[in-house]
C-alpha positions as CSV (number, residue, x, y, z in Angstrom):
1,M,0.0,0.0,0.0
2,S,1.4,3.4,-1.0
3,K,1.7,6.3,1.4
4,K,-0.5,9.4,0.7
5,G,1.4,12.2,-1.2
6,R,4.3,10.0,-2.3
7,G,3.6,10.0,-6.0
8,G,5.2,11.7,-9.0
9,R,8.9,12.1,-9.9
10,P,11.5,13.1,-7.3
11,S,12.3,16.7,-6.7
12,K,15.3,18.2,-8.5
13,Y,16.0,20.3,-5.4
14,D,19.4,20.0,-3.8
15,P,19.8,21.7,-0.4
16,K,23.6,22.0,-0.9
17,Y,23.5,23.5,-4.4
18,H,20.3,25.4,-5.0
19,P,20.3,28.0,-2.1
20,Q,23.8,29.2,-3.0
21,L,23.0,29.3,-6.7
22,V,19.8,31.3,-6.1
23,K,21.8,33.7,-3.9
24,W,24.3,34.4,-6.7
25,M,21.6,34.8,-9.3
26,A,19.5,37.1,-7.1
27,R,22.5,39.2,-6.3
28,S,23.3,39.6,-9.9
29,G,19.8,41.2,-10.3
30,K,17.9,38.3,-11.9
31,T,14.1,38.3,-11.4
32,Q,12.4,35.2,-9.9
33,A,11.1,34.4,-13.4
34,E,14.7,34.5,-14.7
35,I,16.0,32.4,-11.8
36,A,13.3,29.7,-12.4
37,Q,14.3,29.7,-16.1
38,E,18.0,29.3,-15.2
39,L,17.2,26.5,-12.9
40,E,15.1,24.9,-15.6
41,I,12.0,24.8,-13.4
42,S,8.6,26.5,-13.6
43,E,7.8,29.6,-11.5
44,P,5.2,27.6,-9.5
45,T,8.0,25.1,-8.7
46,L,10.3,28.0,-7.6
47,Y,7.5,29.2,-5.2
48,A,6.9,25.7,-4.0
49,W,10.6,25.3,-3.1
50,A,10.6,28.6,-1.3
51,K,7.6,27.5,0.7
52,K,9.0,24.0,1.4
53,Y,12.7,24.8,2.0
54,P,13.4,27.7,4.5
55,E,17.0,28.0,3.5
56,F,16.0,28.4,-0.2
57,L,13.5,31.2,0.7
58,K,16.1,32.9,2.9
59,S,18.6,33.0,0.0
60,L,16.0,34.3,-2.4
61,K,14.8,37.1,-0.1
62,E,18.2,38.2,1.3
63,S,19.9,38.4,-2.0
64,G,17.0,40.3,-3.6
65,N,17.2,42.8,-0.6
66,F,20.9,43.1,-1.2
67,I,20.6,44.2,-4.9
68,D,17.6,46.5,-4.0
69,S,19.8,48.2,-1.4
70,L,22.5,48.8,-4.0
71,V,20.0,50.4,-6.3
72,E,18.7,52.5,-3.5
73,D,22.2,53.7,-2.7
74,S,22.8,54.6,-6.4
75,L,19.5,56.5,-6.5
76,L,20.4,58.4,-3.3
77,K,23.8,59.3,-4.8
78,R,22.2,60.7,-7.9
79,A,19.7,62.7,-5.8
80,L,22.4,64.2,-3.6
81,G,25.2,64.5,-6.0
82,Y,28.6,62.9,-5.5
83,Q,32.3,63.1,-6.3
84,V,34.1,60.8,-8.6
85,E,37.8,60.5,-9.3
86,E,38.9,60.3,-12.9
87,V,42.2,58.8,-13.7
88,E,44.0,59.5,-17.0
89,I,47.0,57.5,-17.9
90,T,49.3,58.6,-20.7
91,E,52.4,57.1,-22.1
92,T,55.5,59.2,-21.9
93,T,59.0,58.8,-23.2
94,R,61.8,59.8,-20.8
95,K,65.0,61.5,-21.7
96,D,66.9,58.2,-21.6
97,G,64.4,56.7,-24.1
98,T,62.5,54.5,-21.7
99,V,58.7,54.5,-21.8
100,G,56.8,55.3,-18.7
101,E,53.3,56.2,-17.6
102,K,52.1,59.6,-16.4
103,V,49.0,59.4,-14.1
104,K,46.7,62.4,-13.8
105,R,44.0,62.2,-11.2
106,T,41.0,64.7,-11.2
107,I,38.2,64.9,-8.7
108,K,34.9,65.8,-10.4
109,Y,31.6,66.6,-8.8
110,V,28.4,65.2,-10.3
111,D,25.5,67.5,-9.6
112,P,22.3,66.2,-8.0
113,H,19.8,65.0,-10.7
114,P,16.3,66.6,-10.4
115,T,14.5,63.5,-11.6
116,A,16.2,61.3,-8.9
117,I,15.3,63.9,-6.3
118,I,11.7,64.0,-7.3
119,Y,11.5,60.2,-7.5
120,W,13.1,59.8,-4.1
121,L,10.8,62.4,-2.4
122,N,7.6,61.0,-4.2
123,N,8.3,57.6,-2.8
124,R,9.7,58.4,0.6
125,Q,7.3,61.2,1.6
126,P,4.2,60.7,-0.6
127,E,2.0,62.9,1.7
128,R,4.2,65.9,1.1
129,W,5.5,65.2,-2.5
130,R,2.8,63.4,-4.4
131,N,2.2,64.2,-8.0
132,R,-1.5,64.6,-7.8
133,V,-3.7,67.1,-6.0
134,E,-6.8,65.8,-4.3
135,V,-9.7,68.3,-3.9
136,D,-12.3,67.3,-1.3
137,T,-15.4,69.5,-1.5
138,D,-19.2,69.2,-0.9
139,D,-19.9,72.1,-3.3
140,K,-21.6,71.1,-6.5
141,K,-20.1,73.6,-8.9
142,E,-19.1,73.2,-12.5
143,I,-15.4,73.2,-13.1
144,R,-14.0,73.7,-16.6
145,V,-10.5,72.7,-17.4
146,I,-9.0,74.3,-20.5
147,V,-5.8,72.8,-21.8
148,G,-3.9,75.0,-24.3
149,M,-5.5,77.8,-26.3
150,E,-8.0,75.8,-28.3
151,G,-11.6,76.3,-27.2
152,L,-10.7,79.6,-25.4
153,T,-13.5,82.1,-26.2
154,D,-14.2,85.6,-25.2
155,E,-16.6,84.3,-22.6
156,T,-14.0,82.1,-20.9
157,E,-11.4,84.8,-21.1
158,E,-13.7,87.2,-19.2
159,T,-14.5,84.5,-16.6
160,A,-10.7,83.7,-16.2
161,K,-9.9,87.4,-15.4
């Protein structure tokens, strides 16, 4: 007599191999769909392994958090501005005829990027920096929105003044 739930083919999951492999893939920025494809399993199988094997889930989550934090750091640098060292190496010929290298180092400042600033503030402080305006009113008045100059008549010009 067979035991309940003991049917089908054996799992490809290897506890010594898969958690480490998933950690490397997630750290390189691969999505869960891409990881499943690399492992030659379906996405539902990936999710089933994450549910069944805690070490696999831990590798998947921690590594994804790691790459997310790198992206956050990069966004923050773009929002605040940063310094970068540029190194220029040129080949020079000395008086004695030997060839050497001349190294020139320059520190440059990269200005804050307005889009990065806006994106950061919109997501970190949405109450203060949201892109939309909500108007809450009980008044039942007609509101006309005119975009551009088309449709602008003498009547609307007088009302706008």
